[in-house]
N, C-alpha and C positions, 0 to 999 in steps of 0.2 A: 248789089250783094243781098241775095236773100236770106241767108244765116252764114254766121260767122264759124269758121272751124276751131278747133280748140288750139291751133298755133296761132290765132288772130292775136294780135296785140291790144293792149287797152283801146288805143285810139281807135283801132278797126271796128271793135265791138262798140264803141260809143257812136261812132258814125253809122254803122248797121242799125243801130237802135234809134237813130234819129235826133241824136241829142249834140249840141255843141261838144266839142272836145276841148277841154280846158287842162292845165297842168294838174290843178286840184283833183278834177274827176280821174287823170290818170293815175296821180299817185294813190288815191283812195282805191279804186279798181284794182291796181297791182297789188294793193295791201291785202284785199279780200281774197285775190287770187291765191296768194302767197300763204294766207291763214291756215293752219291745220284745223281750226275750230271756228265757230261764230264768234264775232268780237262785238262787244259792246263799246258805245261811243268812247268811253274813257279809255279802254284798252286801246282803240284804233287812235285816238288822240295821243297816247304815248307812244304807239308805235310810229307814227308819222314824224313826232318829235326827235325820235332817235334815229332816223334816216338821213339826218345831216341837213336836209332841205329846210327852207323857212317853214316855220309852223304855219298850219292853218288856224285860223280863229275858230272858236268852238261853234258860232251859228253857221259859218261857212260850212263847216263839217257835216252839221246837221241837213244843211240844204242838201249838199252833194250826196249823201245817204239817202234822202228822200227822193232825189231824182233818179238814182240808181234803181232805187226800189221801184218807183214809178214806170220807168221804161224797161222792167223786168231784167235788168243786169245783177240786181243783187235781189236778195230775200230777206225779208224781216220777220222775226218772231220773237215771242215775249217767253222769258224764261220762268220758272216757278216763283222768283222774287221779284217779278213785274219788269225786268230790265229788258229792253230791247236789244236784241243781239242780230247781227247783220252776217251774211255769207255770200258769197258769189254764186251767180245764179247762170252764168255761161250766155247763151243768146236768148232773146225775149221768147222766140216760139218754142224753144226748148222745153218749158214747163206748162206749156198749153192743155195737152191732153193726158196728163196722167195725176195720179194723188200724190201727195206729198206726206211725210210722217215727220212731226216735228216734236224733238226732245224735250220734255218739259223740265230737264235737269240743266242740260247745257246749252240749249236753245239751237242745237243743230236741226238742220232741214234735209232729208233724206229723199229721194227720188224713188218711188216704188213703182214697179213695171205692174202696174193695174190701170184701167180705165176709170174714170171718175162715172158716178151714175149718171142717168139722164136727168137733164132738169127738170123741174115739177111743171105740170100743166098749169098755166098761170091763168087768172080770171080774166075776161073780158076787159080789154083796155089796157092791161099792163104790159109793159114791155121788157123783156130780159135784157139785161145791160152786161152783166158778168156772173159769172158762177165760179165759187173757189173752192175745193174740197180737201181738206187734209184730216189726218188722223193725229192724235198726240199719245204721247206715252213716254217711255225711257228707251234708249238706244242701247245697242249692244255694248259700247264702251262705258256708259254709265252705269247700267246692269251690271257689268263684270266687275266695277269698282265697288258697288253696294255689296257683292257677295264677297267681297275680299275683306 
């Protein structure tokens, strides 16, 4: 399976990303996909505690979130208070060839229909591993709240 469709289940997305499907990862990914805005660790912990299933311990939740970010299924951004916020990213390859806008107020991550600039020419002996390009500012929702 090259890429997962929007109708894919969390388990399908995890398999497509090449990581083990566990009940905890499925629950966290479902919560991220169902969230209206990026969630911090505490909000995620509260949401998972309210779903009636057994609670995930704090360290396990951190590890799951980090594994989802590492495989490209979740995005991690820091808000203006220095709090990490997580949001669903879809499929790993979905975010490879465009720029992201990160809201400094809510921590939201938005895909922009713009290609990133070409990577810089590196000195002899250097080898490029990865390039990430995002812009930061205030999203439309947060800007509207500021005007009120």
